[in-house]
Backbone as CSV, one residue per row, in Angstrom:
resi,resn,N_x,N_y,N_z,CA_x,CA_y,CA_z,C_x,C_y,C_z
1,MET,-75.744,12.116,110.172,-75.980,10.984,111.041,-75.321,11.237,112.382
2,VAL,-76.092,11.576,113.321,-75.571,11.866,114.646,-76.085,10.807,115.601
3,ASP,-75.168,10.211,116.344,-75.538,9.233,117.354,-76.092,9.984,118.545
4,GLY,-77.139,9.485,119.114,-77.717,10.173,120.252,-78.271,9.195,121.261
5,GLU,-78.975,9.751,122.197,-79.574,8.947,123.252,-80.669,8.031,122.722
6,THR,-81.163,8.285,121.504,-82.211,7.440,120.953,-81.658,6.114,120.430
7,THR,-80.360,6.040,120.176,-79.742,4.790,119.750,-79.507,3.932,120.991
8,PRO,-80.058,2.717,121.000,-79.875,1.863,122.183,-78.400,1.611,122.481
9,ARG,-78.093,1.515,123.752,-76.701,1.308,124.163,-76.114,0.052,123.531
10,SER,-76.889,-1.015,123.468,-76.371,-2.261,122.897,-75.973,-2.068,121.437
11,LEU,-76.720,-1.251,120.694,-76.382,-0.988,119.299,-75.145,-0.105,119.200
12,ARG,-75.037,0.883,120.075,-73.837,1.733,120.081,-72.596,0.914,120.396
13,GLU,-72.733,-0.025,121.342,-71.611,-0.907,121.685,-71.245,-1.793,120.497
14,ALA,-72.252,-2.326,119.811,-71.997,-3.167,118.636,-71.314,-2.358,117.531
15,GLU,-71.727,-1.117,117.359,-71.091,-0.250,116.356,-69.611,-0.046,116.679
16,GLY,-69.329,0.300,117.908,-67.944,0.551,118.321,-67.071,-0.691,118.172
17,GLU,-67.605,-1.815,118.560,-66.836,-3.054,118.462,-66.681,-3.494,117.004
18,SER,-67.652,-3.159,116.171,-67.553,-3.456,114.741,-66.423,-2.650,114.095
19,VAL,-66.287,-1.412,114.525,-65.181,-0.584,114.029,-63.855,-1.225,114.434
20,ALA,-63.762,-1.666,115.675,-62.535,-2.326,116.137,-62.264,-3.587,115.332
21,LEU,-63.302,-4.351,115.033,-63.156,-5.576,114.253,-62.595,-5.281,112.862
22,ILE,-63.165,-4.303,112.192,-62.694,-3.938,110.850,-61.243,-3.491,110.892
23,CYS,-60.897,-2.670,111.860,-59.520,-2.171,111.967,-58.546,-3.304,112.274
24,CYS,-58.908,-4.198,113.178,-58.040,-5.340,113.491,-57.822,-6.209,112.262
25,GLU,-58.886,-6.507,111.549,-58.772,-7.346,110.353,-57.945,-6.651,109.275
26,ALA,-58.210,-5.381,109.052,-57.501,-4.651,107.992,-56.010,-4.512,108.275
27,LEU,-55.659,-4.394,109.544,-54.256,-4.194,109.918,-53.552,-5.482,110.334
28,GLY,-54.291,-6.585,110.313,-53.688,-7.856,110.690,-53.356,-7.946,112.168
29,LEU,-54.128,-7.263,112.986,-53.885,-7.260,114.436,-54.673,-8.376,115.109
30,PRO,-54.177,-8.883,116.240,-54.926,-9.903,116.976,-56.152,-9.291,117.638
31,GLY,-57.115,-10.126,117.955,-58.277,-9.675,118.704,-59.579,-9.664,117.926
32,ALA,-59.510,-9.906,116.630,-60.721,-9.857,115.813,-61.756,-10.873,116.293
33,GLU,-61.312,-12.048,116.710,-62.265,-13.074,117.151,-63.030,-12.625,118.399
34,PHE,-62.381,-11.851,119.260,-63.051,-11.343,120.447,-64.060,-10.265,120.071
35,CYS,-63.671,-9.412,119.128,-64.579,-8.371,118.643,-65.827,-8.999,118.042
36,ARG,-65.629,-10.031,117.246,-66.739,-10.708,116.569,-67.731,-11.257,117.596
37,GLY,-67.227,-11.906,118.613,-68.090,-12.463,119.658,-68.839,-11.374,120.417
38,TYR,-68.158,-10.278,120.702,-68.775,-9.178,121.431,-69.888,-8.535,120.601
39,VAL,-69.656,-8.372,119.291,-70.681,-7.797,118.411,-71.908,-8.704,118.413
40,GLN,-71.700,-10.000,118.273,-72.818,-10.939,118.269,-73.588,-10.887,119.580
41,HIS,-72.868,-10.790,120.680,-73.518,-10.701,121.988,-74.352,-9.427,122.100
42,ARG,-73.788,-8.302,121.658,-74.485,-7.016,121.766,-75.696,-6.921,120.853
43,LEU,-75.671,-7.605,119.716,-76.810,-7.556,118.800,-77.952,-8.447,119.267
44,LYS,-77.688,-9.323,120.200,-78.712,-10.164,120.839,-79.638,-10.840,119.833
45,GLY,-79.053,-11.500,118.868,-79.838,-12.291,117.941,-80.383,-11.546,116.731
46,GLU,-80.129,-10.260,116.633,-80.562,-9.520,115.438,-79.849,-10.116,114.229
47,LYS,-80.539,-10.192,113.117,-79.952,-10.779,111.909,-79.086,-9.787,111.141
48,GLU,-79.399,-8.501,111.239,-78.669,-7.488,110.482,-78.401,-6.257,111.337
49,ILE,-77.327,-5.576,110.972,-77.046,-4.273,111.559,-77.832,-3.255,110.737
50,PRO,-78.550,-2.338,111.377,-79.306,-1.331,110.623,-78.405,-0.539,109.672
51,THR,-78.975,-0.115,108.550,-78.224,0.602,107.525,-77.506,1.816,108.083
52,GLN,-78.182,2.606,108.896,-77.563,3.808,109.453,-76.364,3.445,110.331
53,SER,-76.466,2.365,111.073,-75.341,1.909,111.897,-74.191,1.440,111.018
54,ALA,-74.505,0.701,109.959,-73.457,0.227,109.050,-72.708,1.398,108.420
55,GLN,-73.447,2.454,108.087,-72.806,3.644,107.514,-71.875,4.298,108.523
56,ARG,-72.309,4.386,109.780,-71.449,4.970,110.821,-70.209,4.114,111.039
57,ILE,-70.389,2.792,111.043,-69.273,1.869,111.254,-68.231,2.034,110.150
58,CYS,-68.686,2.017,108.905,-67.762,2.139,107.769,-67.055,3.488,107.763
59,ALA,-67.789,4.539,108.073,-67.184,5.879,108.086,-66.120,5.982,109.173
60,ALA,-66.418,5.465,110.359,-65.454,5.543,111.461,-64.216,4.701,111.165
61,ALA,-64.404,3.479,110.673,-63.265,2.613,110.369,-62.401,3.223,109.265
62,THR,-63.029,3.782,108.256,-62.291,4.416,107.167,-61.469,5.590,107.685
63,THR,-62.061,6.404,108.535,-61.352,7.554,109.109,-60.140,7.096,109.908
64,ILE,-60.316,6.068,110.713,-59.214,5.568,111.539,-58.098,5.001,110.669
65,LEU,-58.470,4.181,109.692,-57.450,3.557,108.837,-56.720,4.575,107.976
66,LYS,-57.433,5.565,107.484,-56.782,6.618,106.703,-55.846,7.434,107.591
67,ALA,-56.254,7.725,108.811,-55.417,8.499,109.726,-54.132,7.737,110.043
68,GLY,-54.214,6.428,110.154,-53.035,5.615,110.439,-52.075,5.540,109.281
69,ASN,-52.555,5.846,108.088,-51.702,5.793,106.901,-51.156,7.150,106.510
70,ASP,-51.549,8.204,107.198,-51.057,9.545,106.887,-49.773,9.812,107.658
71,ALA,-48.673,9.878,106.939,-47.386,10.189,107.547,-47.113,11.681,107.360
72,PRO,-46.292,12.291,108.203,-45.995,13.718,108.080,-45.450,14.107,106.714
73,ASP,-44.742,13.202,106.036,-44.175,13.537,104.726,-45.150,13.288,103.578
74,GLY,-46.391,12.881,103.916,-47.402,12.645,102.891,-47.427,11.222,102.378
75,GLY,-46.467,10.417,102.770,-46.426,9.029,102.335,-47.138,8.135,103.331
76,PRO,-47.241,6.867,103.026,-47.917,5.965,103.956,-47.101,5.762,105.223
77,SER,-47.786,5.636,106.319,-47.140,5.400,107.602,-46.718,3.944,107.691
78,THR,-45.575,3.682,108.265,-45.142,2.305,108.448,-45.385,1.846,109.871
79,SER,-45.706,2.761,110.772,-45.886,2.387,112.169,-47.187,1.654,112.406
80,ALA,-48.221,1.921,111.613,-49.510,1.277,111.824,-49.635,-0.010,111.032
81,GLY,-48.693,-0.342,110.200,-48.775,-1.548,109.395,-49.410,-1.248,108.059
82,THR,-49.554,-2.265,107.262,-50.147,-2.123,105.951,-51.473,-2.834,105.936
83,PRO,-52.549,-2.148,105.592,-53.859,-2.811,105.555,-53.849,-3.944,104.530
84,ARG,-54.458,-5.066,104.913,-54.552,-6.207,104.007,-55.745,-6.068,103.085
85,GLU,-56.748,-5.304,103.495,-57.953,-5.160,102.716,-58.271,-3.682,102.588
86,SER,-58.941,-3.326,101.522,-59.412,-1.954,101.365,-60.779,-1.844,101.996
87,ILE,-61.013,-0.769,102.678,-62.311,-0.519,103.280,-63.112,0.327,102.307
88,GLY,-64.319,-0.091,102.036,-65.212,0.694,101.200,-65.010,0.521,99.711
89,THR,-64.332,-0.545,99.302,-64.179,-0.781,97.865,-64.878,-2.041,97.454
């Protein structure tokens, strides 16, 4: 799944903001309400995010959250906080 010029900019923006929304919610960070509004604005009334976009969103959010939990000693990182929810379960 490679993002390219064929993916409309509004959908790419919604994907990116969706990743931010998931990460904010999972880490208990402020700003999720702004992400939610921005995603809705970018989707311009679409009822669903396309399956391929949802897969990209979940993969990117999972990668980011896992990277934040990888500490040099192999244990969980304490600097990024503790996720409240599991992604992809």
